[in-house]
PLY file of the C-alpha trace (Angstrom):
ply
format ascii 1.0
element vertex 256
property float x
property float y
property float z
element edge 255
property int vertex1
property int vertex2
end_header
108.62 70.73 104.42
105.65 72.07 106.84
102.35 71.09 105.00
99.99 74.18 104.96
95.78 74.89 105.21
94.21 77.30 102.37
91.67 79.06 104.05
89.74 80.90 101.48
87.43 83.52 102.59
83.80 83.61 101.16
81.27 84.73 103.50
80.51 88.06 102.80
77.95 89.89 100.86
78.49 91.76 97.99
76.53 95.03 98.86
78.16 97.63 96.72
77.90 94.79 93.95
73.93 95.56 93.41
71.96 92.91 92.19
74.37 90.52 91.57
75.79 90.76 95.26
71.73 90.43 96.81
72.14 86.97 94.91
75.86 85.63 94.82
79.05 85.31 96.66
81.61 87.78 95.86
83.73 84.10 95.23
81.24 83.06 92.22
81.78 86.66 90.49
82.77 85.61 86.80
85.59 87.42 85.54
86.67 87.23 82.17
84.49 83.85 81.66
85.52 82.04 84.80
84.50 82.50 88.32
86.80 83.87 91.04
86.66 80.52 92.94
88.15 78.72 89.63
91.05 80.28 89.51
91.79 80.26 93.08
91.04 76.96 92.90
93.24 76.21 90.12
96.24 78.56 91.81
95.97 75.57 94.76
96.20 72.65 91.85
99.02 74.46 90.76
101.07 74.82 93.91
100.54 71.05 94.45
101.78 70.60 90.98
105.79 72.87 91.87
105.86 71.67 95.46
104.12 68.17 96.39
102.13 68.00 99.52
102.46 71.09 100.19
98.90 72.43 100.57
96.97 69.42 102.74
93.63 70.72 102.89
91.16 73.56 101.18
88.83 75.00 103.68
85.77 77.81 102.50
84.32 80.11 104.80
80.91 80.51 103.96
77.94 82.58 104.86
75.63 85.45 102.63
74.02 83.03 100.07
76.27 79.45 101.10
73.79 77.24 99.41
75.65 78.71 95.85
79.25 77.73 96.85
77.80 74.37 98.09
76.03 73.87 94.75
79.58 74.98 92.93
81.41 72.91 94.94
79.40 69.86 94.86
80.39 69.98 90.93
83.73 69.83 91.18
86.48 67.73 92.71
88.69 69.99 94.20
87.92 67.85 98.13
87.47 71.56 99.64
85.64 71.52 102.69
82.90 74.20 103.96
82.73 76.09 106.95
79.51 77.90 107.71
79.67 81.39 109.54
76.54 82.01 111.14
77.30 85.84 112.49
78.86 87.29 108.96
76.22 89.91 109.01
76.87 90.76 112.14
80.85 90.41 112.66
83.53 91.42 110.12
86.00 89.20 108.66
88.18 88.56 111.62
85.38 85.92 112.51
85.45 84.03 109.72
89.24 83.35 110.33
88.97 82.76 113.50
85.86 80.20 112.97
88.93 78.68 110.56
91.62 78.20 113.21
89.34 76.95 116.01
88.13 74.08 113.22
91.84 73.19 112.96
92.77 73.73 116.79
95.59 70.68 116.83
96.56 70.76 113.59
100.29 71.33 113.12
100.06 73.22 109.53
100.14 76.63 108.78
97.35 78.22 107.24
97.27 80.35 104.19
93.78 82.91 104.71
93.08 83.80 100.93
90.15 86.85 100.74
87.54 85.32 98.21
87.22 88.87 96.58
91.00 88.88 95.28
91.14 87.98 91.37
93.95 87.09 90.19
95.50 84.31 87.90
96.25 81.37 89.56
99.89 81.30 88.66
100.14 84.34 90.43
97.99 83.61 93.31
100.13 80.11 93.45
103.36 81.96 93.59
102.14 83.04 97.47
101.24 79.52 98.21
104.16 77.98 97.29
106.37 80.61 98.99
104.56 80.23 102.45
104.85 76.33 102.21
108.46 76.88 101.19
109.33 79.33 103.88
111.54 79.35 107.04
109.85 82.32 108.65
106.84 81.63 110.66
104.40 84.35 109.46
104.50 85.63 105.58
102.21 88.67 104.58
101.61 89.33 100.89
102.12 92.86 99.26
102.04 94.46 96.15
104.74 96.76 96.35
104.56 98.60 93.01
101.09 99.81 93.08
99.59 103.62 93.29
97.98 103.98 97.16
94.30 105.31 97.21
92.63 106.09 100.13
90.93 102.31 100.08
94.15 100.91 100.07
95.04 98.11 102.78
98.15 99.77 102.65
101.21 98.41 104.24
105.17 99.97 106.23
107.98 97.78 107.25
111.22 98.10 109.08
114.27 96.53 107.36
115.38 95.58 103.55
115.81 92.12 103.50
113.67 90.91 105.03
111.30 93.54 104.93
109.17 93.28 108.29
105.68 94.53 108.39
105.97 97.17 111.20
101.70 98.89 110.03
99.13 98.01 108.44
95.47 99.58 107.33
93.65 101.95 105.50
94.24 105.18 107.75
97.46 106.11 109.70
100.38 104.35 107.81
103.52 106.45 107.83
105.47 105.87 104.61
104.23 103.05 103.33
105.93 100.70 100.84
103.00 99.12 98.88
99.41 97.62 99.65
98.68 94.06 100.89
97.24 91.89 98.91
94.39 89.64 100.59
96.91 86.45 101.37
98.68 85.96 104.77
100.51 82.67 106.15
101.19 81.95 109.97
102.75 78.66 111.32
103.78 77.36 114.45
103.91 79.62 117.56
102.79 82.98 114.95
99.47 80.85 113.91
98.82 80.52 118.04
99.34 84.49 118.64
97.45 84.91 115.69
94.22 82.73 117.23
95.22 84.65 120.52
94.69 88.20 119.02
91.58 86.99 117.52
90.04 85.13 119.80
90.24 89.03 121.94
88.07 90.46 119.98
84.83 87.60 120.82
82.29 89.91 122.74
84.14 93.26 122.40
81.58 95.78 120.64
84.37 97.62 119.69
86.14 95.41 117.18
82.85 93.74 115.67
83.54 95.52 112.29
87.41 94.85 112.51
89.26 92.92 109.84
91.80 90.30 109.88
94.17 92.08 109.21
93.67 94.39 112.67
94.76 91.09 114.42
98.15 90.80 112.00
98.90 95.01 112.36
98.84 94.42 116.77
101.00 91.40 116.34
103.69 93.26 114.67
103.10 96.13 117.11
104.11 93.38 119.85
106.99 92.13 118.22
106.33 89.50 115.64
108.07 89.34 112.17
105.43 89.34 109.45
107.77 88.94 106.53
107.02 90.85 103.15
106.49 88.27 100.02
106.75 90.98 97.12
103.55 90.01 94.62
104.97 89.03 91.13
102.97 92.04 89.62
99.77 94.23 89.99
98.00 92.25 87.72
95.32 91.95 90.95
92.09 93.18 92.02
90.51 93.40 95.42
86.25 93.05 94.01
84.23 95.27 96.29
82.42 97.17 93.68
81.27 97.75 89.93
84.54 99.88 89.12
86.67 97.12 90.52
84.97 94.17 88.41
85.39 96.37 85.83
89.10 96.19 86.24
88.86 92.63 86.81
87.75 92.60 83.73
90.06 94.38 81.47
92.64 92.48 83.44
91.59 89.29 82.06
91.08 89.89 78.45
94.62 90.94 78.85
95.45 87.92 79.72
0 1
1 2
2 3
3 4
4 5
5 6
6 7
7 8
8 9
9 10
10 11
11 12
12 13
13 14
14 15
15 16
16 17
17 18
18 19
19 20
20 21
21 22
22 23
23 24
24 25
25 26
26 27
27 28
28 29
29 30
30 31
31 32
32 33
33 34
34 35
35 36
36 37
37 38
38 39
39 40
40 41
41 42
42 43
43 44
44 45
45 46
46 47
47 48
48 49
49 50
50 51
51 52
52 53
53 54
54 55
55 56
56 57
57 58
58 59
59 60
60 61
61 62
62 63
63 64
64 65
65 66
66 67
67 68
68 69
69 70
70 71
71 72
72 73
73 74
74 75
75 76
76 77
77 78
78 79
79 80
80 81
81 82
82 83
83 84
84 85
85 86
86 87
87 88
88 89
89 90
90 91
91 92
92 93
93 94
94 95
95 96
96 97
97 98
98 99
99 100
100 101
101 102
102 103
103 104
104 105
105 106
106 107
107 108
108 109
109 110
110 111
111 112
112 113
113 114
114 115
115 116
116 117
117 118
118 119
119 120
120 121
121 122
122 123
123 124
124 125
125 126
126 127
127 128
128 129
129 130
130 131
131 132
132 133
133 134
134 135
135 136
136 137
137 138
138 139
139 140
140 141
141 142
142 143
143 144
144 145
145 146
146 147
147 148
148 149
149 150
150 151
151 152
152 153
153 154
154 155
155 156
156 157
157 158
158 159
159 160
160 161
161 162
162 163
163 164
164 165
165 166
166 167
167 168
168 169
169 170
170 171
171 172
172 173
173 174
174 175
175 176
176 177
177 178
178 179
179 180
180 181
181 182
182 183
183 184
184 185
185 186
186 187
187 188
188 189
189 190
190 191
191 192
192 193
193 194
194 195
195 196
196 197
197 198
198 199
199 200
200 201
201 202
202 203
203 204
204 205
205 206
206 207
207 208
208 209
209 210
210 211
211 212
212 213
213 214
214 215
215 216
216 217
217 218
218 219
219 220
220 221
221 222
222 223
223 224
224 225
225 226
226 227
227 228
228 229
229 230
230 231
231 232
232 233
233 234
234 235
235 236
236 237
237 238
238 239
239 240
240 241
241 242
242 243
243 244
244 245
245 246
246 247
247 248
248 249
249 250
250 251
251 252
252 253
253 254
254 255
């Protein structure tokens, strides 16, 4: 079974989370008595139990308040590596992904991208990690096909039914969306190489400074790369951008 590397994107500043966002990364948000970081690292541990040998390493891409993450990881035994993105304030999250792919140049493992502001229970995230390790597909994307979509949703449209293949992903101009991208994607082999090449093409372009990495996924899908949809177990997840999102996550944590 090909192994995978988990890359957690934790460089951004939670500017819409008022005082907290100024002091700490969103990855260290406490929800229901536990940080997002603790939940995500537990997900990695669960995936390693369910699929031994599947996850070779964990890299946390840091930026804003990187020292807080360093202190957090120093108290744990997860053996997660840190990679500092000095351009975190100038370039959007595509650059964090690119730095991680550059750092792993020559490694034959696949890569799972995990957004650091994704709140969900560990088993929910582990479901995708295990699927990413076991799938025969070179590219996999996590999608919630049951949630009601909003203007803020990262919408997804598809072709086919079994499997569903990504056609479009974005917040705007996505025709006949079937769900929302949740912040989990896997690529390996030629798909991973194409992903990195597309991100490299963003470098030095003012038009791409504020792009999300999902834009690279969308461009590759338009060029014919098959990103297979992996439906989430349920809709019990939140991408935490503002206080309203944090309140929703606290509600989910209370229920669970």
